N, C-alpha and C positions, 0 to 999 in steps of 0.2 A: 503494500501499500503506499503511494507518495506522499509524502509529508506534504507538499506543495501543494496538493488538492482541497488542505483544511487551515493551511495553518501560513499568514504572512512570513515568509522566509526572513523577509527584510526588516521587520519585528522584531525576531527570532535574534538577529542578527545583532543589533543592537542590546538587547538584553545581556548577551552573551559578553559582549564589549565590559560592561558595568560588571559585570559578575567578576570578570578578569583583571578589571581593574581596582575592585574591591578589595579582593586576595591581595595581589601585589602592595597595593599600596600599605596594607598592615602585615606584610610578611612576616617579621618576626614573633607577633603576639599570636599570628595563625599558628605559626610552627610548634611553638611551645605548646599551646591549646591543647593540640593537637597530638603532642608525643607526651603530655601527662594522659592523655584518654588510652591512647597505647598500652601505654605502661600499668594502668591500673586495670586493663583486661590480661595482664600476664604476657605481652608481647614483648620480646627485646626490641629496645631502638639504639641506632648506633649513627652515627653523625660523619658523613663521610666528604672530606673536601676536595679530592682529585682523583682521576683512576689509579694512580700510584696506592693511593691512600686507603681506598675501597678494597681493591689487589688484595693488601698489606692485611687489611684488617680479617676480611674473610678467609686469609688463609693461615693468621694466627688462632681464628676459631676452630680449625678443623682440629678432632683430638687424636687422628693420626698422623705420622710423617710420609706416608707417602699412599698413592693411590685410593684416597679416598674417593668413593663411586659417587659423580657427580652426572645431574643431567640439566642441561642450558635450555633456555628460551626468552631467548634476550636478541636483540638485532646486529649487536656483534658481540663475540666472546672476546673480553679483552685479552691483550696478548699475555701479559705474564701469566695467566691460566693455561696457555699453552706452552708455555716456556717449561713448565714445573713439572715434576715426577709425583708431587702432593694430589694430585689432582687424576683421576681418570673420566673420561668424558664419555658416558653413556647414552645411547642415543633416544630420544623419544618415543619411537615407535616399537624401540627393544620393551620400553617398561608399560607402555600400553598392552602388549599384545602379552605379557608377561613372561615372557625370555630373558629377562637380567632384571635387577634391582639394583635400586641408586639409596644410597645413604641420604642427597644431597637434591636440592633444584633451586637454580638461580633462575629467577626471571624479575621480569621490570614491572612495573605499576604504570598504569595509563592516568589515572587521578586517583585522589583520597579525598574524601569528605571532612572538615576538620570537625563539625557541628557532632556528629555520631561515631568519629571516628573509622572510619569505614576505608577499606584499600580498595581502590578498584581494579578489575583487568578486565583485558576486551580482547577477544577473538585468542585465546592464548593455543597454543598447538599444544601445551602442556596439560591441555584442562582435564584430561583422564587422568594424569597423574597425582595429582593434588592429595588423593584420600591412600596413596602406594608406597610414599616417600617420606620418612619421619621430621625431615628438614627442611623449609623453604625460608630461603633469603630471597627477599624482595626489594629491589630497588625503586627509588622514589624522588624524582627530580626534585628539590623543595620550592618548584615554580606551578608543580602540576596538580596543586589541590586548589578547592572551591570551598564555602566556609559553609554551607547548608548543601543537603540532598536534594531539594528545589530545581538549586544550582546545577549541579548535576546533568538534571535529566534535560533541562536547558542547554547546556553544551552538548550532550550526547545525542539529541534532536539533530544542531546542525550540525555537529564534526558528521554525522551518519548521512546524512540528506547531502552532503557536496561529496562525501565516497562512493554513494549508491542511492541518492534519492530514494530511501527508507527512513522508517523511524529511528531505530536504532540497530547498532551492532548485532551480528550472528551470536555471541554469545558474551553476555553482560556477568562477569563473576564477583560478587561483593565478601570482601573477607571483613568479616566484623566482630568474627572471634576466631582462636585457636581451632582447627579441626579437631574430630575425634577421630579415631582410628580404632580398627579392631586388629588386638593382636591374636593372628591366627596359632600361635602358637599354644594359646591358652583356648582356644575355640572349642566346647563340646557339644556336639548338633544334639546328642541326646537329650541332657537336659536342658540344654538352652542357655546356659551357663558359659559367659565368656568375658574380654577383658578390654575394657577403652582405655586409650589414652591419649592425651593433647599431641599435635604437632607442635615442634618446636618452630615458632615463625619469628623470622630475624626480619626487621624494617630499617633500611639505609636509607638517612635521609641524605641525598647526594647533590653537592653544591656543584661541583663540576664548571667554574666559572661564572655563576649566579650570582653570588655578591658584587663578585667585580661589576656586573652590569648594573645590578641594582644602585651602584653609586652616580651613575646618571642618567639623570631623569629621561632624556630622550633617549638610549639605549634601552633603556627597560621595557619601552614599548614591545620589545622584540620576544620578552617574555610572555606576553599575552596569548600566545601561539597555542592552539588547540589538536594539533597535528591532525589537519583533514588534508594536507597532500595535495591541496590545489595548486599553490605557488610551483611545485616540483612539475604540474601537469601543465603548465603553462611556461616554464621556463624552456626558450631554445639550447640554451646553453647545458643545461642540463639534459637535455634530451639528447647531444652529442657527445656530454663527457662523462655523465654520470658519476661525476666526483662530488659536486655540492650543491644540495638543493639552494633557493634562495634564502630558507630560514637556517640552514646549516650553515652556510657563508658568514651572514650577518651574526650568529651567534661566534663562529670559529673567530670573524675577524675581531669582534668585540673582546677576543679573550687575549689573542696574541698579537693584537696590532698589526696586522700583514696588510696595510695598504695599497702596498704595490702587487701582492699577489689577487685581491680583488679587480683590479683593473683588467686582469687576466681572465677573471670566471664571470663578469656581468656584461651585460648589454646595456644595461638601467632601462631599459627598454619600456618597465612600468609594467608589463602582464602580471606580475604579482604584485602589485598595488592593488590592482583592479579589482583581483579574484578575493582577495583576503576578508575572511567575514569576521573577522577583530580589527580590521583595519592597521596591523602593521605598517607602517610606513618605509618599505624595502629602499625604495630608491635612496628616500632621504637619509635613512644609515648607511646607505653603501657610497652616499655620495662625501658625508660628514667625516667617515673614517677616509674617505681617498683625498680630501683635502688636509685633514690632520698628518697623515702620512708624508702626504707630498708637500707640505709645507715647509717640513724642515729641508728637503732634498732638494727643491725647486722653485723657482720662483714663476713657475708658468702653472702649479701645480691648481689655483682656484681656478684659470683660466679651462682646465683639461675638465675640470667638475662642473663647471657652468655649460659647457661645450655639450657633456653628458645629461644634465637634469634637462634642458630645452630642448623635447623630445621631437618639435614640431621640423627642427632642422634634421632630423633624422631621418623623418619619414617624406621629407622634400625633396632628399638626395636620390632622385630619379635617375639623372642621368649617370652616363656610366664615365665618363671623365671623373664628375666631383665625388661618385661610388668609389673609383680606385683609389684618390686621391686621400680619402679619407678614413679607407680601411688602412692602405698602406703608412697612412703616419700613426692610426693609433694601437692598429693590428697586425703590424708587419711581423712581428716575432709571435705571433700566437695563431700559426696556420688553423686550427682546429673551428677558431670564430670566425678567421680571415677567410675559410673556405667557405664557411657557411653563408656569408652573408656575400659573396659571389656568385654562391647558387640560387638568390631569389632573384625572380624574376620582376618582381614588383616593388613595392616601398617598403621599408622597415616593418616587421611586425612589431604591435600595437595594439591589444585590444580596444582601447578606446577609437583611434583611429580607425579602423576597421572597419567598428561598430558605426561610426559616424558618416563614412566615406563609402559604406556597402552600396553598391549600386542595386537598383531595383531589379528587379526579377521579373 
């Protein structure tokens, strides 16, 4: 059932923006409240500042020095886990089929709710493993919380609409208390006696540069992201390189200050600005970083950024000579972007321009 048949999606987008702003602007207090609720429920809570800190913390919690049986359900397994003998990677499918067992599951939360102390997992591959593994480690980015359960519902509506034009994700798992597991070695079918034990669940509140971004009132806009994936769908550079989505580029640059690299990985076409449901000003953020970085190294820094920011100039460059000169000057060393533009027959791609100048069929 399509959400757009019943709901004003633009109205929902405005609500989501307000929800994200409300949490981000009071993040410290909300995180402390969330931690308190989780501890009351007998969850273990840890604070991790970086990937190295996170992996060291997890490795130090393991009971054995070698071959702890781990099941991973994360977008990317941290490199440190792949280089150590402390962990043996067990495929999720083998756990679900009962062919192997594991002692630990590492996964990443999509959201959490401060009011109820609830962790939210969406469409996880390991959804059939949660009652089979005694220890669960959950990574939660500190910007991915919402204040109330009603806020979560609104965000999931918008996120799911942009991903699939449906109301909700296929599988929504709400973890409010530790799971109860049946200990099979104590199971007695005849007299129906069995033993239950609580799953050990550890929550890692993960900073990973977020606190640094929070220090800048402009850059913190990128923390509103709800992971709908729309910026990646419309980004011509990501379509070619598969390296950075626009939101990944913004966050990475905010943390590492690599403004020169930003120039190589964005066209500043503005497509991501147009589709973002929480109005993250991608182009503004990227231009700001380009200017900040190049200002130290070149007197022409602001001029380059201003050229990029005036997208009308990009869309007017239809003449082959002007196009060639523009590409050679700014992207001569970046063959991926240079070849992309050479292949275009019409104007430079920008959603707003295309919509405003679409010919009547």
